[in-house]
N, C-alpha and C positions, 0 to 999 in steps of 0.2 A: 120465619120458622118451615114454613113450607120447602123454600128453595134449599136451607139448609141439610132438611130432612132426606130431600130427592136426592142433592149431592152425595151426603153419606150414604143412603142406601145404594144408589147408585154402583159409586167406586167399590163398595164392599163385594157387590152381586157380581160387578166384574172380573174382582180378582177372584171371587170364587168358580166362576166360570173357566178361569185361566186353570185354576187348580184341578176340577173336575175334568177339564180336557186334558189336563198332566196324566190323570186315572186312565183316563177311555183310550188313549193316545198307546197307553200302557200294555192296556188290555187286551187291547186288539194286536198289538205287535206292528204298530204302526212304521213308515219309515222315520227312523231318529234323524235321518240327516236332511230331511226334507226342510225348508226355511220355515214355516209354520211350525213344525215340530221344534226347530228349534228356538224359535221366539217363545213358545211356550214350556219349554226345558228352561231359557234363560230369565224367566221370568218368574221362574217358583223355586229354582236351583239353591238360592241362598236360604231360605226356611228348610226344604227337601233335606237339602243336603245332610244339614247337623241331626237331624229328626232319625235319619236312615240310619245314624250309630246308634240310636237310642231304641228305636223301633223297628223291629226287623222284619219284614214282608213275610206274607203267605201264600208260597205257590207264586203266580204269576200276580197276585193280588195287594200292591202297594200301600202297605199299610199305614207307613207314615205319612203318604200323599191325601189318604183317606183322614187321616188325624187332622193332616193341617187344615182340611177341606171343613171339618166339625169345627176348628179352632177360629177359623175365619165366619164360621155363620153365628157362633157363638159370640164372637165379638162383635157382631153387627146387632145381634138383639141387644148385647148389653148395651153398646152405644147407643141405640134407638132408646133402648129404655131408659136411659139415664137421661136424654135430651127430653123424655116426656116426664122423668119424675118419677116412673114407675118401679115399685119393688122388684128386687134382682132373688130368683128363687133358682139355685144351681143346680137343682135335680129337673126342673120346667126348662132351666136354659139347657140342660143337656140334651133333652129330648125333644124340643123344636128344631134344635141345631141337628141334628140328625134326618129329622122331617124335613127342613130347610134344605138341607143337601140333597135329599131326594127328590123334593121338588124343582131345586135348582136344574138337577141332573134332567131330569123329563123336559124342562123348558129349554136347555142346552140342544137336547135331542131334537126337538122341535124345528130350533133353529135351524140347525145342522142338516137337517132332512130338506127343509123349505129351502136351503141355498143350495145342497145338492138339486135340486128340482129346478129352480131358476136360472142357475148355471148350465144343467143339461140342454137348455134350450136357448143360451148365448153362446155357451163354450165347445172347444172341439174335444175337449180333456185331454190340451195338453198342458194345461198350469199343474204347476204343484199344487197347489191348492185343492183344484179337481182329485189330483191323486189321493190326498190324505183324506179329503172329505167320502171319497170310495172308501178306503180304508176304514173309515168308522163308522159309515154305514153298513156296507156291504153284508155284515154279520146280521143286521137286523130285517134286511132287506132281502135276501136269500131265501130264507125260509117261507115268506111272503110270496115270494116268486113258484115258488115249488107246487103251493097249492093254489094258487091265481097266475097261470102264465100272463106274460104281456098279451093283450086281446089287438091284432091287427096294428103290431108295431108300439102299440100304448102301454105302456109300464103302468101298472094302477098299484102296485106295491108301496111306491111312497106315501099315496094317499091313504092307504090301509093303514101304514103304521102311524102317521100322524093323526088318523081317526081314531086308533087306540093310545096314542100318547094323548092325546085331549081326554079321551076317557079315563083315563089313568089319572090324570090330574084333576079332573074333575069328583073323581070318587076320593083323593088324598084330601082335598079340598073340602069334601061335604064330612069326614070323618076328622080331618084336625085343621078347624079353623084356625086361622092366625092374623 
């Protein structure tokens, strides 16, 4: 049973990360023609496309993609709840789904920042992935660099951003244990 739970949880979490990544790419207006962006769009468009006809965007915020993220998180909670034989409370599932999307967003931000930091050590910034990671993380890192500029060529903004994300994740975990 543990292997099945792991597999279900992992598959839902991976797709949820792709959906959140689509929302994030749209919010920072990342390069649509980048291969990584194309993958994210193609993986989510079969569901987001029809949802957009029903749910309009609010400014640059793609409401349909956010609704899909909450729905994927709700399906994950319902599936895991049914596997364990738990009761299904629709209001509880809705609240936990929104919290789950926030937690998964913070987790995704952590991994993207970490990946950008690692790639900065080994890459020369020429790959399409580097460029998208730059577009995704720069809105968070630029304000930190204004307060704490690079010291002797060492950019601490990624470290500070990761510490802030970990703090927020712990704060949410303590407030809403799931």
